[in-house]
C-alpha positions as CSV (number, residue, x, y, z in Angstrom):
1,M,5.4,4.4,17.1
2,I,5.2,5.9,21.4
3,N,3.6,8.7,19.7
4,A,1.1,7.4,17.0
5,F,-2.7,7.3,17.2
6,K,-4.1,3.8,17.9
7,L,-6.6,2.6,15.7
8,Q,-8.5,-0.2,16.1
9,R,-8.8,-0.6,11.9
10,L,-7.5,1.0,9.0
11,D,-8.6,0.0,5.7
12,F,-6.5,0.9,2.9
13,M,-7.5,0.7,-0.5
14,V,-5.2,-1.2,-3.7
15,A,-7.6,-1.7,-6.7
16,Y,-10.1,0.6,-8.0
17,S,-10.5,-2.1,-10.7
18,C,-13.1,-5.4,-9.5
19,N,-13.9,-8.4,-11.5
20,I,-17.6,-8.1,-10.2
21,S,-19.9,-5.6,-10.2
22,C,-22.2,-5.8,-7.1
23,A,-25.0,-3.6,-6.5
24,G,-24.9,-1.7,-3.5
25,C,-20.7,-1.8,-3.0
26,I,-19.5,0.6,-0.8
27,S,-16.3,1.3,-3.0
28,I,-18.8,2.1,-5.9
29,S,-18.1,-0.9,-7.7
30,D,-21.3,-1.5,-9.5
31,I,-19.9,0.9,-12.3
32,K,-17.7,0.8,-14.2
33,R,-14.1,1.7,-12.3
34,S,-10.7,0.6,-14.0
35,G,-7.4,0.8,-12.4
36,I,-5.1,0.3,-9.4
37,E,-3.1,2.3,-7.5
38,P,0.7,2.0,-8.5
39,V,3.2,0.6,-6.1
40,D,5.9,3.2,-5.5
41,Q,2.3,5.8,-4.4
42,L,1.0,3.2,-2.4
43,V,4.7,2.6,-0.4
44,D,4.5,6.6,-0.4
45,S,1.2,5.9,1.6
46,I,2.6,3.6,3.9
47,N,5.9,5.4,5.0
48,K,3.7,8.6,5.0
49,W,1.5,7.4,8.0
50,K,3.6,4.5,9.5
51,L,4.9,7.2,12.4
52,L,0.9,9.0,12.7
53,V,-0.6,5.9,13.2
54,N,-0.9,2.8,14.8
55,P,-3.4,0.3,13.4
56,E,-4.4,-2.9,14.8
57,I,-5.6,-4.2,12.0
58,V,-4.6,-3.4,8.3
59,S,-7.4,-4.6,5.3
60,I,-6.2,-4.2,2.3
61,F,-9.4,-3.3,0.4
62,G,-10.6,-2.7,-3.5
63,G,-12.3,-3.1,-5.9
64,E,-10.7,-6.6,-5.9
65,P,-7.4,-6.5,-4.2
66,C,-6.1,-9.4,-6.3
67,L,-6.4,-7.6,-9.2
68,H,-3.8,-5.9,-8.3
69,P,0.1,-7.7,-9.7
70,K,2.2,-6.9,-7.2
71,L,-0.1,-7.6,-3.8
72,Q,2.2,-9.6,-2.2
73,D,4.9,-7.4,-2.2
74,I,2.3,-4.6,-0.5
75,C,1.9,-7.2,2.0
76,S,5.5,-7.3,2.6
77,E,5.5,-3.2,2.8
78,I,2.7,-3.1,5.6
79,R,4.2,-6.2,7.7
80,T,7.6,-3.5,7.5
81,A,5.6,-0.9,8.2
82,W,3.2,-2.1,11.1
83,P,5.5,-5.5,12.3
84,N,2.7,-5.9,15.0
85,A,-0.6,-5.5,13.2
86,I,-2.6,-7.7,11.6
87,I,-2.8,-7.5,7.9
88,R,-6.7,-8.8,7.2
89,L,-6.7,-9.4,3.1
90,I,-10.8,-8.7,1.6
91,T,-10.7,-10.1,-1.5
92,N,-14.2,-11.7,-3.4
93,G,-11.3,-15.0,-4.0
94,Y,-11.8,-15.1,-7.7
95,L,-8.4,-14.5,-8.5
96,L,-6.4,-15.9,-5.3
97,D,-5.2,-18.5,-8.1
98,R,-3.3,-16.0,-9.6
99,F,-0.3,-15.6,-6.3
100,D,1.2,-18.4,-5.1
101,S,-0.6,-19.1,-1.8
102,S,2.6,-20.8,0.1
103,V,3.6,-16.9,-0.1
104,W,0.4,-15.6,2.5
105,F,1.9,-17.2,5.4
106,E,5.1,-15.0,5.3
107,F,3.5,-12.2,6.6
108,S,1.3,-13.2,9.5
109,P,-0.1,-12.5,11.8
110,F,-2.4,-12.8,9.0
111,E,-6.3,-13.0,8.7
112,M,-8.1,-13.7,5.1
113,Q,-11.6,-12.6,4.3
114,V,-12.9,-14.2,1.7
115,S,-16.3,-13.0,1.2
116,I,-19.3,-14.9,-1.0
117,H,-21.3,-12.8,-3.1
118,R,-22.9,-15.4,-5.4
119,K,-24.3,-18.7,-3.7
120,D,-23.8,-20.3,-6.7
121,H,-20.0,-19.3,-7.1
122,E,-19.5,-20.8,-3.9
123,L,-18.2,-24.5,-4.9
124,L,-15.2,-22.3,-6.8
125,V,-14.1,-19.9,-4.2
126,N,-14.1,-22.9,-1.5
127,N,-11.8,-24.4,-4.3
128,R,-9.8,-21.1,-3.7
129,I,-9.5,-21.4,-0.4
130,K,-8.9,-25.2,-0.3
131,N,-5.6,-24.7,-1.9
132,I,-4.4,-21.8,0.9
133,L,-5.1,-24.4,3.0
134,N,-3.0,-27.8,2.1
135,H,0.0,-25.7,2.5
136,R,-0.9,-26.5,6.4
137,R,-1.8,-29.0,8.5
138,P,-3.8,-28.9,11.2
139,W,-6.6,-26.0,11.1
140,K,-8.8,-25.1,13.7
141,V,-12.2,-25.3,11.9
142,T,-14.5,-23.2,14.0
143,T,-18.5,-22.9,12.6
144,Q,-20.9,-19.7,13.8
145,G,-23.9,-18.7,11.7
146,G,-26.7,-16.5,13.2
147,A,-27.6,-13.0,11.8
148,D,-25.0,-11.0,14.1
149,S,-22.0,-12.6,12.4
150,H,-20.6,-12.8,9.1
151,R,-17.6,-15.9,10.0
152,Q,-19.8,-18.6,7.8
153,I,-16.6,-20.8,8.9
154,T,-13.2,-19.6,9.9
155,W,-9.7,-21.7,9.6
156,T,-6.8,-21.3,12.1
157,H,-3.1,-21.8,12.5
158,D,-1.4,-20.4,14.9
159,N,-1.8,-16.4,13.5
160,F,-2.8,-17.5,10.1
161,V,-6.5,-16.9,10.1
162,V,-9.3,-18.0,6.3
163,Y,-12.5,-17.0,7.2
164,K,-15.3,-17.8,4.7
165,S,-17.8,-14.8,5.2
166,I,-21.6,-14.2,3.3
167,F,-23.1,-11.0,3.3
168,S,-26.9,-11.2,2.3
169,D,-27.9,-7.7,2.2
170,F,-26.6,-4.9,1.2
171,V,-27.7,-1.0,1.7
172,P,-26.5,1.3,-0.8
173,P,-24.5,3.9,0.1
174,Y,-26.0,7.1,-2.4
175,K,-29.1,7.6,-4.1
176,K,-28.5,6.7,-8.2
177,V,-31.3,9.5,-10.3
178,E,-30.8,8.8,-13.9
179,N,-27.6,7.1,-13.3
180,K,-26.2,10.2,-11.2
181,F,-24.9,9.5,-7.7
182,L,-26.7,11.6,-4.7
183,P,-26.8,12.7,-1.5
184,W,-29.8,11.4,0.8
185,Y,-29.3,14.3,3.3
186,S,-30.6,12.2,5.7
187,D,-30.3,12.6,9.2
188,P,-26.3,11.9,10.0
189,E,-27.2,10.0,13.8
190,K,-29.5,8.1,11.9
191,A,-28.0,7.4,8.7
192,H,-25.0,6.1,11.3
193,K,-26.8,3.8,13.0
194,I,-27.7,1.3,10.3
195,C,-24.1,2.1,8.7
196,G,-22.3,-1.0,7.6
197,S,-18.6,0.6,8.3
198,P,-19.0,3.4,10.9
199,N,-16.3,2.4,12.8
200,T,-13.9,2.5,9.5
201,P,-11.4,4.6,8.4
202,I,-9.9,4.4,4.8
203,L,-6.6,5.2,3.4
204,Y,-7.2,6.2,0.2
205,K,-4.9,7.8,-2.1
206,G,-2.7,9.3,0.6
207,K,-5.4,10.5,2.4
208,L,-7.0,9.6,5.4
209,Y,-11.3,9.1,4.9
210,K,-14.1,8.6,7.5
211,C,-15.3,5.5,5.6
212,P,-14.9,3.9,2.1
213,A,-18.2,5.2,0.9
214,V,-17.5,8.8,1.0
215,A,-13.6,8.2,0.2
216,N,-14.9,6.3,-3.1
217,I,-17.8,9.3,-3.6
218,I,-16.0,11.9,-3.5
219,D,-13.6,10.8,-5.5
220,I,-15.7,9.4,-8.6
221,T,-18.5,12.5,-8.3
222,N,-15.7,15.1,-7.8
223,E,-18.9,16.6,-6.0
224,N,-18.3,17.3,-2.0
225,W,-22.1,18.0,-1.0
226,F,-20.8,18.2,2.9
227,D,-17.6,20.2,2.7
228,Y,-15.7,17.2,4.1
229,I,-12.0,17.2,4.0
230,G,-10.0,14.0,4.2
231,V,-6.9,14.4,6.6
232,D,-3.4,14.5,4.6
233,C,-1.4,15.0,7.7
234,A,-0.5,15.2,10.7
235,D,-2.6,18.4,11.5
236,G,-6.2,18.0,12.3
237,L,-5.0,14.3,13.1
238,E,-6.2,14.3,16.6
239,E,-9.7,15.6,15.8
240,F,-10.1,12.9,12.7
241,V,-9.4,9.5,15.2
242,K,-11.3,11.1,18.1
243,N,-15.1,11.6,15.8
244,I,-14.2,7.5,14.4
245,G,-17.6,5.9,15.6
246,V,-19.2,9.3,16.0
247,P,-21.9,10.6,13.3
248,E,-21.2,13.5,11.6
249,S,-22.7,15.7,8.6
250,V,-20.9,14.0,6.0
251,C,-22.6,10.5,7.9
252,G,-26.0,12.4,5.7
253,Q,-24.6,11.0,2.4
254,C,-26.1,7.4,3.6
255,P,-29.8,6.8,3.6
256,D,-31.0,6.1,7.5
257,F,-33.5,3.4,8.0
258,S,-36.5,4.5,6.3
259,Q,-34.5,5.6,3.1
260,A,-32.5,2.4,2.6
261,I,-32.7,0.0,0.0
262,I,-31.6,-3.3,0.8
263,V,-29.5,-5.5,-1.7
264,N,-29.8,-9.2,-1.8
265,H,-25.8,-9.8,-2.3
266,L,-26.4,-13.8,-2.4
267,D,-28.9,-13.0,-6.1
268,K,-26.4,-13.0,-9.1
269,E,-29.5,-10.7,-10.6
270,N,-27.1,-8.1,-8.4
271,V,-24.1,-9.7,-8.7
272,I,-22.7,-9.5,-12.1
273,V,-19.2,-11.0,-13.1
274,R,-17.6,-8.7,-15.3
275,H,-15.0,-11.8,-16.4
276,K,-16.4,-15.2,-18.0
277,N,-13.6,-17.0,-17.3
278,I,-13.4,-17.4,-13.4
279,S,-12.9,-21.2,-13.9
């Protein structure tokens, strides 16, 4: 790991399907997407990059990662590859009951970010969280409100953290015209200033991309309006790392403040549950 490039965070996409549809999702889950990344391909990606990058946090991302039946096996592979990294599972919480909740503690240091997307389903998600908390005692509980923090409540036990997040406003990272995804061709610097993930590269189907929105849009549209190329080997990696958090031409895909459409994610009209049997 001596020569590996240090990253503050690396998102790792394991599922393209999602059990809910949120307008404005940066993974474009507001259209029907299917599938998960096969385990062997995920392991190949991990092994390919484990000696090239050294992330402080590896965020397991979707879609909804809990749709992947081998999710805990993936966590184990990540822990082996990056033994000192914090593994962060980003989930909407509905499907946590599919897994043995005691196993999550084996992956410490571990964070579970449970995002509330519909206010009327918060009680259901709270119960999923309680099933995990019941495996350990005691928990340090902290609360934090305000517009600048999305962590409403955090439970900490040693180096295992669960926190509930509420993101009320989303900005769709695309323009949609007659069911087609189009870029905004905005000023990249202005778009970057309101970006929801300005410093978050993603490992997507074996390649590194600047952010989840760029990777997903290129993939689902088969369009590359800004001639952006994801990094798939050590060549170009230094330049890629240097540009993390820096506006680039591809940032013009997303809107700037004057163009942005704000979507309220606690409004049930904007968050549709695809699977009715969620209780």
